C-alpha positions in Angstrom: -28.8 76.0 103.8 -29.4 77.4 100.3 -27.4 75.4 97.8 -27.1 77.7 94.7 -24.6 75.8 92.6 -25.4 72.7 90.6 -22.2 70.5 91.1 -20.3 68.8 88.3 -20.2 65.4 90.0 -22.2 63.2 92.3 -20.2 60.8 94.4 -21.3 57.5 95.9 -19.4 55.7 98.6 -20.3 52.1 99.3 -19.1 49.8 102.0 -17.8 46.7 100.2 -16.0 44.7 102.9 -14.0 44.4 106.1 -10.3 43.7 106.5 -10.9 41.7 109.7 -13.8 39.5 110.5 -17.4 39.7 109.3 -18.8 42.5 111.5 -17.8 46.0 112.7 -18.4 45.6 116.5 -15.2 46.4 118.4 -13.6 47.7 115.1 -15.7 50.4 113.5 -17.2 53.1 115.7 -19.5 54.3 112.9 -21.0 50.8 112.6 -20.5 50.5 108.8 -22.2 47.5 107.2 -21.5 45.9 103.9 -23.9 47.4 101.4 -24.2 50.7 103.2 -24.2 53.5 100.6 -23.5 57.3 101.1 -24.0 59.9 98.5 -23.1 63.6 98.0 -22.1 66.3 95.5 -20.0 68.8 97.4 -20.9 68.2 101.0 -20.0 65.3 103.2 -21.6 61.9 102.1 -24.7 60.8 104.0 -26.7 57.6 103.8 -30.4 57.1 103.3 -31.0 57.4 107.1 -29.3 60.7 107.1 -26.2 59.6 108.9 -22.8 60.9 107.8 -19.8 58.9 106.8 -16.9 58.4 109.3 -14.9 61.7 109.7 -11.6 59.8 109.4 -12.7 58.3 106.2 -13.8 61.6 104.9 -10.3 62.9 105.3 -9.2 60.2 102.8 -12.1 60.8 100.4 -11.9 64.6 100.1 -8.6 64.8 98.1 -9.8 62.0 95.8 -13.1 63.9 95.2 -11.1 67.1 94.5 -8.9 65.3 92.1 -12.0 64.2 90.1 -13.4 67.7 90.3 -10.1 69.1 88.9 -10.3 66.7 85.9 -8.1 64.0 87.3 -8.3 60.3 86.6 -8.4 58.0 89.7 -6.6 55.3 87.8 -3.5 57.5 88.2 -3.7 57.1 92.0 -4.4 53.3 91.9 -8.1 53.6 91.1 -10.3 50.8 89.5 -11.2 53.3 86.7 -11.3 57.0 85.9 -14.1 57.5 88.3 -13.7 54.7 90.8 -11.3 53.8 93.6 -11.4 51.4 96.5 -10.0 52.6 99.8 -9.5 51.2 103.3 -10.5 53.4 106.3 -7.6 54.9 108.3 -8.3 52.4 111.1 -7.8 49.5 108.7 -11.2 48.0 109.3 -13.6 48.9 106.5 -13.2 48.9 102.6 -15.1 51.5 100.6 -15.6 52.0 96.9 -15.7 55.7 95.8 -17.4 56.3 92.5 -18.0 59.6 90.7 -20.7 60.3 88.3 -20.4 63.3 85.9 -23.6 65.3 85.9 -22.9 67.5 82.9 -22.8 70.8 84.8 -20.1 73.4 84.4 -16.9 73.3 86.6 -17.1 75.7 89.4 -13.7 77.4 88.8 -13.7 77.3 85.0 -17.2 78.8 85.0 -16.0 81.7 87.2 -18.8 81.1 89.8 -16.4 82.1 92.6 -15.9 85.6 91.1 -17.8 88.7 92.4 -20.6 89.8 90.0 
């Protein structure tokens, strides 16, 4: 892969708790543990071991990440702050905190990076 665009935001997704019990065995197929941290800019979040986040959870994260990239405020959709929101996985097992960090780079669409030269 040849990443050619410096993204506007970096995203961190941290496992912050469980809705049931104190472990993920028999609940979470991905084996999420409290304290696990995933990061990304545009691609899917991966942890320090190179493992990706649960695909079902990514379906929930993607629209929130796009909202931030579009200038949105996560407080408008129940977030803890402009750049932070707690979500529960679709299976109702694991709680995650999504946090966006502005990197100071130009927006992909406003900068016209999608246009033919």
